[in-house]
N, C-alpha and C positions, 0 to 999 in steps of 0.2 A: 671713470664714475660707477658709483655701484648702481644707480638708475639705469644706465647700460646693460648692463644683465639681469636685474632683477623684471623691470619692466619689461621688457619681451615676452617672459616667463608668463607671467601673468594675462597679459595683454593673448596669448594664446590661446590661453582655455576661454574668458570672455566674449575674444572675437568669433572662436568657431564657432559656439553656440547660440547668439543673440543677433537679429536680424539691428538692418539699419546704422550699423553700429561705427561713426567717425572716429577711429584708431589714433587720431592725430588730438579731440577733443578730452580722448582719455590717456592717452599718455602726457597731456597737460596735468588734467586734474593728476595722475598717480604721484608727479613729481612734485606735486603741494604735501601729497601724504595722505587725505581723504578722496571717495572719488562717491556722490551718489547718483545715480542711475536711475532713471524711474518710468514705470510703465513702458517694459520691455518684452517685446514679443520674440519667441524662441524661433530657433531651423529648425523646422517639425522636418523638413525634407531633408538633415541631416542624422537629424536624431533615427531616422528611419532605417537612412541606410547603416545605419556604423548597430544600431539595436539588431536587425535582420530579426526581428519578432512577426508573428502573423498577426500584427496590431498595427492599425493606422494612427496620426494623432490627428484628431476633429480642429485642438485647438492646445496652444500652449502660451502664455503670460506670466513677469514677472512682475511685480508693481512696485518692487525698490529691489536695487543695488548697491551696498555700502561695502565698498574695499578699504582697507585703513593700513597703511603699509609706516609704521614705526623708523622710518629713515634714518634716524636717530643710536638706535637702540636693534640695529637687523639683526644684530649677534645673539640677543638674548630674550627679544621678544619679538612674541608672532604674528602674523599677518592674519589680518583674522577679515572673513570675506561673510555676508551676513547678507542675506536675501530676505524678504519681507513678503509676503502672501504671494504662493509661487502658485498655478495650476494646471493642469493639465489632464485634457479630453482625449480618451481612449476607443476606439472598437476595433471589433472582428474584423481582418483585412479578406472582402470577399471577392473571389476569381474574374467578376466584371470589372470590378475598382483597381484590381492588380493589371489589367490589359489596359486601361482609360490610362493608368498612372503610368504604367511601360514607357506609354510613349509619346504623354505630353512632357513628361517630365526628362527626357532621354538628353537634353540639350545640359538641362540645368546639372545631369547627371557628372555629364563630359565636361561639361564646365570643373562642376567640382573637382573629377579626374586630375584633370589637370591644374589646378590649385595645390593637392596636395604631392602633383609631381613636383611641384616648385617649392613646397613646406618645409622639403629637408635640407636646399643648400641656404635655403632665409633663415632657418633656425642654427645650423651650420655656422655662417656670417654673424649670426648674431650673439652664440655663447661665444665667439674668438676674442680674445682678449684687446683690448684696444688701449688702455691705461698702460702707461711701463711701471708706474707708480705701483699696480696693481699684479703683484704673482700669479701663475695660473694656479697652483696649489692652492692659493687662500682664496681664490675665485669658487673653485671647482670645491672645496668645504662650506664656505659661503654660502653656496646657492642648495648645496645637498641642507645644510641644517634652514631654510628657507620653507623647500620644500614637505620640509617632511614632519616641522611645525606649524604650517597653517592651518590655522583654528576656522572649523565653515559652521556659521549658524542661520538655520530656517527658523521662520517664523513661520506658522501657519503655511501648513503646506496639503495641499488637496487635490489628489489625484482621486478620477473619476472613470469607469468605464461601464458604456450602456448598449445593450443588446438585447432588441426584439422589445420586451417591455421590462427591462430588467437596470437598474439604476446602481453601480454598483459605486461606494465612495468612500475614501479612507482622508482624511482631516488629521492632522501630528501640529496640534499646537507649538510645540519647540522641539528642537532638534541642534544635536553639539555635538561638534568633532574634533576633538582635541588630543595632542601627543599625553602620555604619562608613562610615569618613571615605575620601575620592579615593584613597587607595592599599591600602581594602578594610580596614584596620585598627581595630578595637572603638575605638568614640569617642564621645562625648556630641553628637550633632548635631541642626541645625535647618536648616528651607528659609530659606535667605536669597536674596535677589536678590544679583550676577546669574543664578547657576546657575541657581537655583531646582529642586534636583536634589536626593533623599531617594536614598543607599542602605542594603541590609540585607545579612545574610548570613546563613544558614540551616546549618548544619553536623550532619549525618546519621551517627552513627556505629552499626556492625557492624547492619545492616540484613541479614536473614535472612528467605530468603522458601520458603515448605514445600508443597507439593501432593503430600496421600496423599487414600487412597481408604479409604470406608468400608464396614462393613456393612451391612444392612437394619437395627438395631438402632442405630443412629447411631453405632457406637463403630470407634476405624481398629487393626484386629488387629498391623499391624506399620509403622511410618516408615520412609518414603521415604527415600532422602539428599534435603538441601536443596537447592532451581534455584537457591536463592543465598545464600552463608552469612559471611556477617559484611563485610559491604562498606562502604566506607566514601564518602562522595560529600559535593560542597557544592556552595550555589545563593545566586549573585549575583544579587541583584536591585536594577534600576535606577528609578525615578521620574524622568519627568522632569514640571515642571507648565509651565503657558503661563505664570502670573502668582498673585504672591500670595494672592487671593482664589479661586483655583481651587477646584471641589469633587471634582474624582478627577482623577488627571496624565493627560496628555495622550498619555505616549508609555508603555509599560510595558513592559521586557526581564526576562524570567526564564530565570537559563540554569546547566546543572546542568553538573559537572563530574564524570566518573570516571578516575582512573588505570588502573584495572585493575576488570575486570567478568569474572568467573569464575562463569558459569554450566554446569549440567549434570542429564541428563532423563534418566531410566530409559524401558524399554520398557515399564512399568505407567502412566506419568506422562507418556509421549505423547498418550495419545488424549485426557487430560483435558485438554493444555496447546492442541491443537488445540480442542478444545470450546470454552475460553475463547478464545481468538482469534477464532473463530466467534460468540460474542457481543460480544467488541466490535466486528466489526464490524456484526453485524444493531443492534445500538445506535447505531451510527453512523448507516445508511442506516434507521432507524426501522421495521427490521421485526418488532420485538418492544415490549413493552410498552406502558403505556394513561395515559391522564390520567382522574384520579377527576372524578368527575360534580361540578358544588356548585363547583368550585374557581376562575369566573370568568369572563369571557365571551372572556377573551383566548385558550383554550384554542381556538377553532375556529378560529381565525388562526393565531395564534404556533406554538401546540402540537400537534405532530406526533404521529404513532403515538410516537415516542419519547418523547414530553413538552415537548422544544425541538427547536426550527429548531438543529442544532448551526452554527459558522463551516464555510462552506465545503461545505456542506450542498443540495445542487440541490433548491431549493424550486420546487414548482410553484404556483405564488400565481394563480393564474388557475381550478383546480380545487378553491379552496379557497371559491368562494364570491363570490368578488369582481374585478374585471378585472385592478386594477394594483394595486402598494402599493409604498409605498417603504418605505427601509431608515428611514427615523424613526420611520412606525407602525407598524412591527413591533414595533422596539421599545420606544415608549411604550404600545400596546397589552399589552407584558408586564409591565405598570408601570416601569417604566425605575430607575435604581437608587436615586430617594427614596423609593418606594412600600413597601407593606409583602411584599405576596406577591409573589417579585421572580424566584423560580426559583434553579436553581441557580448559574447565571455573575453574577446581580443579588448574590447571596448569596456569591459569592467576596470581590465587591466592598466586604465592610461589612467584610471585613479592609484593602483597603489604608489606607495611611494618607493623611488626606485634613486639606485643610486651612481652619480653621473661620473663617467669612466674616464679618461684621458681624453684631454681636451686634442691636442699632437696626436694622439692617435687618431683619432674617431677624422679627425680634419686633415689625416692623413691616407684616411681610406677613404672616405669621399674622393680627394684628387686624384688618388687611383681611378677609382671606379668614371670621373670623369674622364679621364685621357685614355681608357678601350678598356676597362675589366680591371677584374684582379689577375695577379700574375698566376702562372698556372700551375707555383706549388704549394700557392694561397688556397687554405679551405676554409669556406664561410664557416662560422660559427655556429652550431644547432645546438640552442638551448633545450634542455629537459625539460621534461613536465613538472610544472611543481607539484607538492603536496598540501592538496586543500584539506582543512576539515572544517565542517560549518557544521554546530552545535547550536541546538535551542532547548530551555531548562526551563519545569515550570514547577512552584513547590507547590499549589495550590493553584485547580482545575473548575470552573463550575461550566455545565451546557444547561439551559432553562426552555423549555418547551413550554410556547402560550397560547393559548385561544384568545383569537381576538373576537370582538363583535361590535358593530356598527352600532353606536345612539346616534339618530336623528334631534337636531336644536328643534327650542319651539320656531324660531324664525324661519324663514323660507329659504334665506341669503343666508343663512347661517352655513358655515361650510362644515360637514359629516367630523364628528369625531370617532376614534377609531378606543375602544378598548381593550385592557388585554387582561389574560388571568394565565397565572401560574400552573400546571395542571404534572410538569414532568421534569425531574433535575437528576443530571447528572452529574456525579461529584469525581476528580482523580486529584492524587494527590503521586508526587516524585514523577513528570514526567521528563522522557530524554527523546532527542531526536537527534543521533549523530551521523552526521554523512562523511566520508572520508573516500576521498579518488585522489588518481595521478594520469591526467590526461587520457587519452582512449582505454590503455589496459586494465584499469584498474577505478572499479566501484563499488563503494559498501555505506549500506544503511541499515542502522541499529536505531528500534523505538522500543522504548518499555515505558509500562509504570508498574510502580509502587503499590499503591492500592486504586480502587475504584468500587463503588457503588453509585446504584441506581433506587432514586424514590419517589412517592406520590406525592404532588404536594395538591390542594385545596379538592375542590369537586370535577367531575365528568362527567358532560352531556345531562347536567341536570341532578344527576345523582351526586351529595352533599359527604361525602366518606372523610374526608380530611378537612373539614372544615373547621377552624379555630373552638367551635365550641362543641366540636364530639369528643375534647380528651381524650384524645388515641396517642400511643407511646409512638416515640419515633423510630423502633424497633419495626414495630409496622405497617410501616411507610414502604420501608427497604424493600425490594421486590429483587434486589440484583445484586449482589457482594464479592471478591476477588478479592487475592492480596491480604499484604500485611500493612498497617499503617506507619507515620512515617515517625511518628515517634517510635515501635517495637523495631523497626527498620536502618533508621539512621540515614543519615545523607550520601547515600549511597548510589544514588541516581548523578550525584555531582563528580564523578570518580574519574581522575583525569583528565578535569574539565578546566579552564581558566579558573574556573570563580570554586573549583580544590585547592585548600592552603596546601595538599601535599603534591599537587599532579606536578612535571617535570620541569615547568615552566614558569612556577611560581617560586621552585627553589635554583634558577640556574644551571640546571642542567636540560639538555639535548632530547628533544624525547623521540625515541624510535617505533616507526609504524610494522606494522604488519603488511604487506602487500602479496602475501602469493594465497593460492587457494590453501594448498595442504596446508600451510602455519595456520592458515585464520580459523580455518575447521579445525584442528587442535586445541585453540585457543579460544576461541570463542562457540560453546555448546550448551545446546539448552540447558546443563544447568547450571555452568556457569550465567549463564545469564537468567537464571530463575533466582539465585542467589543473589546477582546483584540485584534485582526489580524486587520478583516477587508475586504480581497481578498477570502481567503478559511479557511476551520478548518475543520479537520479531525482529531478522537477519536477512537482510537483501544484501548479493554477490553475485559482479557479475566482472568476470575475468577476460579476457583475450590477452595466451599466452603465447609463446614461440614454441612452435608443435615438435620442430626438432632439436629443441633443447628446451624440455617444459622444466618452469622454474624462472627462467631468463625472462624480462621483462622487454629490455633495449632492443628495438626494436631497431633504433637507429645507426648498430653497428655495418649491419653490410655496408658495402657501400653501392652508387647507384648502377652499378655497371651488374652486380653479380643478382641471382637470381632471389629475391627476397623468401623467407619460409615459412609456412605454413602458421597458420594461428591457429587456437583451438580458443573456442569462446566458451564460457559456462557461466550458468542462471540457475542462482541457489535462491530459496527462501526456505527460511527456517521459523517456523510459528509456534512457538508455546505460551501455554494462559496455565497458570496456577491454578492452585483449589480453590471453585468459583461454588457457589449458592445462587440457585434459581426457585422464587417462589410463583409461579404463576396462581394468580389469586381474582379474583373479580376485579380489582380496582389495576393492576396492573395492565391485566391482558386490553381494554380495556383504552387504558392509555396506549398503549401500545398500536394498537390495530388502528386506533384516531388515527397517529402518526402517521401511520402505511396511507393512510385514504388520503389526508393532507399533501401528504408527500405525489402520488399518483391525479392530484387534482390539476394537471394544466396540460397543454395543447404545444408544448414544444416537438420542434421535429430532430431525431437523434441526431447528432453530428455525422456520424458515419456513417451510414448503412449496408447491410453486410453481402456483401458481391455473392454472384451467384455461381457455385464451381461450372468455371468451362472448359473446359481438357482446350488447351492450344497446340497447337503443330507442335514440335521437337523440333531445334533449331540442328543438331543432330543428335547420333547416337556417343554416350559417356566413352572418353578412354579409359583403356586397363588401367592406369598408373591412377586415373580419378576414382574408379572406383576401388581400388588399394588403399585409397585417401579415406574414404566413405567408412571402407569395414574399417580402419584403424581407430576412428575420431568421427562422433557423428553430435553435434549440439545440441543440446537439449534445455528447456526449463523443466525444471523440478521443484515442485513444494510443495515442505512435510509442514504437516499442522500436529501437536500433540497437546491433547489434555487431560490436564491430571486432576484427580482428584474432584470428580465432577457431582451435583447433587440436583437435581431439580425436583423443584416439590406442588403438584398440582393439586390446590384445593378447588373444595365445593362452590361454585360460582355463589357469591351472596349475592349478586342482580347478574341480570344476564339480557342486553340490548344487543347483540352481537348480529340480531336479520336488519339495523340500523347501517351494521360497516359491511359484511358482508356482501350485499350486493356492489357496493362501489368499486369492493377488493377483487372480487372476479370479476370486472370488466362491466358491469354496468350501470346505465345512469337513469336514474332514479330520482323522485322528485323527492327531498326531505320528510316524511313522516310526522308530523304531532307526535309526543311522547309521553304518558302518564306517569312518573317516576316517581313511587309511596318514597314517602321516609326513611333512608338509611339505617338500619340497627346491626350491628356487627351481631354474629353466628358465633358464639362459643358455648361448647368446643365446636370446632370446625375438620370435619373430617378433611382427610385427602391422601394420593397417590404418590409415593416418594418414587425417584427414580437415584440409584447411587451404582456410579461407573467408577473402576480405579483408573483406568488411562484407555485413555483412544489413541490412535494412530492413521492420519490419513496421510497417503503417498500420489502424486501425482505428480505425470511427468507426460512432456508434449515436445516435438522436433521443434527446435528455432524458426526454421525455414522449414516449412513442412510445406511451402510450394516447390521450392525445386529440389525438394530431396523425393519427394513423389512423384514427380516430373521424369528425377534419374531413373528411381526402383522400377516403377510400372512400366520403365521401356526394355528392362531388360530380361531375354527369356526364361532365365533362371536365378532370380534373386537368392542371396542368399540367407537364411532365418536373422543372419542379424541383423540385415539390412530391413529384411519388413520387420522386425521386432520396433524399431524406431521409425516406422509410420505410422503407428498405433500412436494416440492418446491413453494412456495407461492410469488408470486407478486402483491403489490399494485402500482396501480401511479394515481396520483390527481394535476389536471391541474384549479388554479384558475385565471381568469382576463385575459383570451388566447385574445388579440385583432390582429389582421391583418389589413394593410393598406395601401397605398400609400404615396412617400414622393419624395423630387427632394436635390439633393445635389448641391446647386450654386457657383459661382464662387469664393466665401470666403472658399469653404468647407462647412457650415452652413452647416444643413439641413430643409428643409419647417416642418410646422408643419402637422400632420398625418392625411392625406383624409381618415375615416375607410372606409373599403371595410368589416368586419367582425367584427362587434360587440364584446365588452367583453363579455364572458360567461366563466363557467366551465364545467366539464367533470370530468371521474374517469373509472378505469381499472382495473380490475381484474381478476386473469389468475392463474393456480397452473398444476403442474406436479409432475404424480407419480416418485417415485426412483425406480429405481432397477424394468423396466416393467415387468423384464420375469418372477420375482415371482408372477405377478397378472395375469399370462395370462389364468388361469382354474378358475377366479373369472372376468367372465362377468358380476355383477353387482356393480361393481368397477370401476371407470371411471376413466380412466387414463391424461386425461388431460382436464378442462373448463374457461372459458372466460366468462364473462361478463363484459357489456360496456353500460354506460348510458351517456346521454343528454338529460339534463329538457332544453334545448331551444340553439338556433343555428339560426342565421340570416344571410346571406350574401347579398350586396348590389352595386350595381355598375351602370355608364351610360354606354351609348355605347362608349365615349371616354376612360373610365376608361378599358373598356374593349379591347382595341385595344393593349392599352398601355399594361396588364396586360402581353395579349400573345407577342407582341415584345420584356419583358422582358424574358419570357420562352423561345424565340425563340435564342434569343442572346446567350442561355445554354445550349439548346438543338440541334442546328445545325451549327455544329462545321464546317468551310469551312477550303482549304487546306491553303488560306493564313493568314487564322485568322484576316482578316478584318472585324469590326464588319459591321453590315446592316447599312445605313445608319435614320435616323428617324424623322419624319417632322414636324415641328415647331409649325404648327399648330395643332396638334395631342396634344403637350406639353403645348398651351396658353389656351388652352381648359380644360385639364384634374386640370395645376397650374397656374390660374384665381390669377392675381396681384390685387393688392386692387389699387383701383379711378381708373381702367382700364376698359370701356364699354364693354358689352359681351351683344349676339347675345340673351340670354334669361337661365334660366336653362334648365336643358336638363331631360328629362323624365328618372327612374330610374326603373333600374330591380330590385325585393327582391325575395329571396327569404328564408321561414324559415319551421323550424321543430320542434316538442315538442315532448318534453317526448319519448325522442327514448330511447327503449331497447335492445338487440341484446344480445343472452347465446348460445355458442357454445362449447357442449359435444362430448368426442369418450370415446369410451368404446372399448372391446376386439371384437364385435360382431356386431356395430352401433354408426354412428356419425349421430349426431343429428343437428340441429337450431333448435333456438325458437327464436319470438321477437315481441314486438309489437312497433307502431307510434302509439301516441296519437292527433297531429294534426297537416298537414301540409300546404302552402298559400305560391302559386307565385302570385306577383303581380305587376300592372305597375305601378307607384306613379309621378304623372306629377303634379309640383308643379307652380302654379299662377302664370298667367305671370303680375299683375299689381298690385296695392298697393292697402291692406287688402280680395285679391279675395282668397279662398280658394282652397288647392291641391286635384287634382285629383287622385280617386283612379279606377283600371284596375283591374278587381280579374284575373284571370288566370286558377288557379284552389286552389280549398279552403276546408277543412273539416277537422274534420263532421262542417257543418253548416246544419241550422232550413232553410228549402227549403217551408216554410207555403205562405212566399211572392213572390215566383220566379215570378211568373204573374205579379208585381208593378215593375213600371220601375227604382224607389230607391233601389233595390235590390242588384242592379250592384256597387251601388257610396255608396252602407255604408260598414262601417267596422262591422266583429260580429264576434262573439266572444261566446265559449263555455258556456253553461247554468251555468256549475258548475263544479266542478274539480271533481268530481265523476263520470262526461259523459263518455261514452262508449268512448274508442281508437278508433281510423281510423281505423288500420289495425293491427291484430293480426296472424301470421301463425309459422308455425311449420313443418319443413324436418327431414325423417329420411330417412338415408341411410345405410343397411346394409353393412356389411364388409366379414364376411362368410354366402351364405346360408341355408347351409345345418345345421346350429346352428339357424338362428334368432328367427325360431319359437322359437323353444324350450324355448329358452333361455326369450325370450317374454311370452310366456307362464309363464314358472317359475315364472318369477317377479313379472306380475299380479296377479298371484295365491297368493304369496308371500307379497304383497305391494299394492297390488289394482293399480300399475301404470306400463307399458309399456316402452317401448324402450327407448321413446322419451323425459323422465322423465328427468331433472336433479338434482341430488342431492342438496339441497338446494335452489332450486331458488326462493320455494312458499316465503320465505324472504329476497332476496337478491335485492328488490325493491330498498329499502335507507339501505341499509350496507354496504355498499362501504368506506365511510366514518367515519365510527366507529372506536374504539380503536380495540386492538387486542383479548381481554377480554371478552370485548361485540361482537365481535363477532362469537361466539362461543356458545354464548348463548340468542343469538336475535330471535325474535317471532315478525315480524310485518304485520299484517292482512291489506289487501285492498290496496290503492292506497293513498301513506303519499310524503311529500317534499322526495325529490333527496336528497341532501345535508341538514346534522341536523346544520353543524354546519359550522362559515368562516372555519379556520383552525383546 
């Protein structure tokens, strides 16, 4: 009978997670076609053992479970499983609870392990054909069709997470999962050659996320506005199999699409929201959480502090007690997808559709195991890690920040009501979050925005600057804009997704993926990312490659008897921000600082406190082979940030109430002071200072495993320069095309052309910081910090009126008044600075100019001395007076200039002529060196020993001889450059 095949399959899932369920009653109900179970309790210990997350279930209930099996149409109609009202409450697991639960549940865990051991033969026996009228091939095909077309409906799903005073709840009104065809329409499908594809859709209706604060007794006094209210979205799942006998898919794509995402957060929710984000980051990096004792030997390697190594996490394999591990070994130590105690990743695999294999082959394999194991010539099948692609796409999203006010009711016993007021909104278009991973060796995450802007809403701190009756334009409210709009960019953010009709999966073609570092860098560049998005692009790549054959990721190729090859880990984060415009006026600054003060208003303890730098005794000196391996490759984390076409405009403060916000930001707890704010009136014209930057490049690198690396290198008598270089955290900053000037916003909201105060220039900065300084305390020759600054040319020019206007703009921000009213500005000063075309003016004003050329500063700190040195190529300060009549030449009055040729100092024309250095090889105007001893009793000896060893004193900065023109080189060039003499500082534009 078909019931003997299908019933055990359904009962295996239901009985595994539900308490006090009688299999006999369930079996009789299933044979009738429908089963209804009410008031069910979940087996919390089973969920915790399988998930292995650093959370514990406080409760779990199912109010009603319905299972409908269409026995007469089992080959063409789906089995429907309906869950009505499911509620689970979780909390963060602490160490004390871990120890208690580890002892109290050891008996139940051993019993469950025994039941799991006996589950496999029972499963095989149930799957064995008992009816001679049903051939094995038909049964296999039927079970596969039933499993692949199961329809799951969940009504009223409630998940809650509690921690301290935080209560986070997620409520989904309805969620349904069903099988679809190639057009993503509901259908009864089966996996068939040649496509070997299964598609599913999950529709979520009315998802609401709430974040509330509870008191000491655990009750919520008043409810905040939901973070997310009744949001609906859909998820598409695409499974690709290699062949009809595959146990798990080779390619899995799970992608979610949201048309509109409206988030809101209040001032009381902001600290709790940041707390949850910190929890997610701490869990990812394994800073919190624990693994229970007695849960298997795999915990010593594969399970780290957070319970499991997440894909993309930097794994220190050598520090776990073994020299090298392959990805397959780590995977198999966790049990693999076929073991009972699997972890949360493998637990998720149990819900992935599985193609049932040959029954005779599976039963024969089991009988061989029972008889005494596999034959000597039979090797167990090692499954290859599937390619998993996860995506999230949103057409439009908004985040609104609200300030709350408590309103007391007239009655004493009436509950308090909270009224919220919208003050700030962040809007985004074309959001994409894509994750691609293949087991441990490869993980990539890409995030992009097409457009983004922030705008002010209503009033702030009593100032009614953007109320509805103010009749202000929307352009005045926008203070941040970046990227393009969807109307001009198109649907590029959906490229190659399951929601893109041009994607390979929607055209019957198998998708191809790039799973190595070299090709990934070549394909996904910052330029390609900005062409797809336009506002923001981030690419985080983590790879673990075979060191002996770089580019190959097949770690399971070597036999267990052979030595496993060394792996090379790479972690690269690249961020690019497109053309952005930031306008910092009084309304925007007060709203931003108000959010900062609200975020700091909490008393939460950090999840992970920084550990003191303690020098531990070395277990032994590194072998020459280990040193040679470090010389060849040292894993590092590299972060690159690129800013393009940045414009920052700082307007004069129309109102200033910073005296009420800055003390809180600076950490001072002061009582709120009542502020009397005058009626707000927009100031037009509104003077402003504008900063323009053509391009900014930031590069930061740090060793991936600093404690192990520093402990090894610091123990060497003479470490190489390459090893010392990787013991530092390095920072490179390059700024191109920076300029600043004065502008003015007129009555129409437009800004006048820029009046240059600082013409365009470029500069570079380099700094490095030693890691684990306690290990280097006995090595006075190793610098702990080093900083180098280069400025080839810098010019400042301003008239008297421009200087007074700059002073007025600065004082509007620095001189906060109690009333918040702005200082009056002279109309004559504005007319003198911003001369209208066609209006007669008294004449050009003299300009004061100051310039510096070839400025270079170097700072270095060691255990025994701090030193600074620098050079200044040329300095000039002069007054420039334009000619009053037509054709008249401007007059130049130098006040300070050097170096300069003073041979004709006695002549009158010497004061009125421009003088330049004779050549680029002319001597510098100024060179200085300063040394400050840190410990007087050691300085003389250390200086003498260094001078005897290398001929230099404590003022010498390592590597400074060739640093003059090296800041804009690439990483490889920086390690081997030697540039004698003076050369141009900037070797290339970009």
